[in-house]
C-alpha positions as CSV (number, residue, x, y, z in Angstrom):
1,X,1.0,11.0,-22.2
2,X,-1.9,9.9,-24.5
3,X,-2.6,6.6,-22.7
4,X,-6.1,6.3,-21.2
5,X,-6.0,3.3,-18.9
6,X,-9.2,1.6,-17.8
7,X,-10.1,1.6,-14.1
8,X,-9.2,-1.4,-11.9
9,X,-6.4,-3.0,-9.9
10,X,-3.2,-4.1,-11.6
11,X,-0.2,-6.0,-10.5
12,X,3.0,-4.5,-12.0
13,X,6.6,-5.5,-11.9
14,X,8.6,-2.3,-12.0
15,X,12.2,-2.2,-13.4
16,X,14.7,-2.5,-10.5
17,X,12.1,-3.5,-8.0
18,X,12.5,-6.7,-6.0
19,X,8.8,-7.5,-6.0
20,X,5.7,-6.5,-7.8
21,X,3.3,-3.8,-6.7
22,X,-0.5,-3.4,-6.9
23,X,-1.9,-0.1,-8.2
24,X,-5.5,0.9,-8.4
25,X,-6.8,3.2,-11.1
26,X,-9.9,5.2,-10.4
27,X,-11.9,7.5,-12.7
28,X,-13.0,10.8,-11.2
29,X,-16.2,12.6,-12.1
30,X,-14.1,15.0,-14.2
31,X,-12.8,12.1,-16.3
32,X,-9.3,12.1,-14.7
33,X,-7.5,8.9,-13.8
34,X,-6.3,8.7,-10.2
35,X,-3.4,6.4,-9.5
36,X,-3.3,4.8,-6.0
37,X,-0.9,2.4,-4.2
38,X,-1.7,1.0,-0.7
39,X,-4.7,3.4,-0.5
40,X,-2.5,6.5,-1.1
41,X,-2.9,8.7,-4.1
42,X,0.3,8.9,-6.2
43,X,-0.8,10.8,-9.3
44,X,-3.5,12.2,-11.6
45,X,-3.8,11.8,-15.3
46,X,-6.1,14.2,-17.1
47,X,-8.2,13.3,-20.2
48,X,-5.9,15.5,-22.3
49,X,-2.9,13.5,-21.2
50,X,-1.4,15.9,-18.6
51,X,0.2,14.1,-15.6
52,X,0.8,15.4,-12.1
53,X,2.2,13.3,-9.3
54,X,4.9,11.1,-7.9
55,X,7.5,9.4,-10.1
56,X,6.4,5.9,-9.1
57,X,2.9,6.6,-10.4
58,X,4.3,7.9,-13.8
59,X,6.4,4.7,-14.0
60,X,3.3,2.6,-13.2
61,X,1.3,4.2,-16.0
62,X,4.3,3.7,-18.4
63,X,4.4,0.0,-17.4
64,X,0.6,-0.4,-18.1
65,X,1.0,1.4,-21.4
66,X,3.7,-1.1,-22.3
67,X,1.5,-4.1,-21.4
68,X,3.6,-5.0,-18.3
69,X,0.6,-5.2,-15.9
70,X,-2.0,-7.9,-15.2
71,X,-5.4,-7.3,-13.7
72,X,-5.8,-8.3,-10.1
73,X,-8.8,-10.7,-9.6
74,X,-10.3,-10.8,-6.2
75,X,-12.5,-13.4,-4.4
76,X,-16.2,-12.6,-4.7
77,X,-16.7,-13.6,-1.0
78,X,-13.7,-12.3,1.0
79,X,-12.0,-10.0,-1.6
80,X,-8.6,-11.6,-1.2
81,X,-6.4,-11.7,-4.4
82,X,-6.9,-14.9,-6.4
83,X,-3.7,-16.5,-7.9
84,X,-4.6,-19.8,-9.4
85,X,-6.5,-20.2,-12.6
86,X,-9.3,-22.3,-11.3
87,X,-10.1,-19.8,-8.6
88,X,-9.9,-16.9,-11.1
89,X,-12.4,-18.8,-13.4
90,X,-14.8,-19.4,-10.5
91,X,-14.4,-16.0,-9.0
92,X,-14.1,-17.6,-5.5
93,X,-10.9,-18.6,-3.7
94,X,-10.2,-22.2,-2.5
95,X,-11.0,-21.5,1.2
96,X,-14.3,-19.8,0.5
97,X,-15.2,-22.4,-2.1
98,X,-14.6,-25.2,0.5
99,X,-16.6,-23.3,3.1
100,X,-19.4,-22.8,0.6
101,X,-19.4,-26.5,-0.3
102,X,-19.6,-27.6,3.4
103,X,-22.5,-25.3,4.1
104,X,-24.5,-26.4,1.0
């Protein structure tokens, strides 16, 4: 596997799955890419392209390589996932934005 994904969180729709999943890619000091889901490690991709781990993590990497993932954007105040375009552009969710406006 010669795909070198960038670190971050991604929402993926997996083939045959009823809903999407969020995976987090982290870069280790050795340059490996660690694949996590729900805080648990699922696989490791080396800089040379060697993969070790669970099948779901391999499928997640394949989905990212095929462009079937979108970055997860989180609120800069509470870290909840942002879903609407206005909130993503602001970097702050509607609840936190309203609370910030009231306190200003």
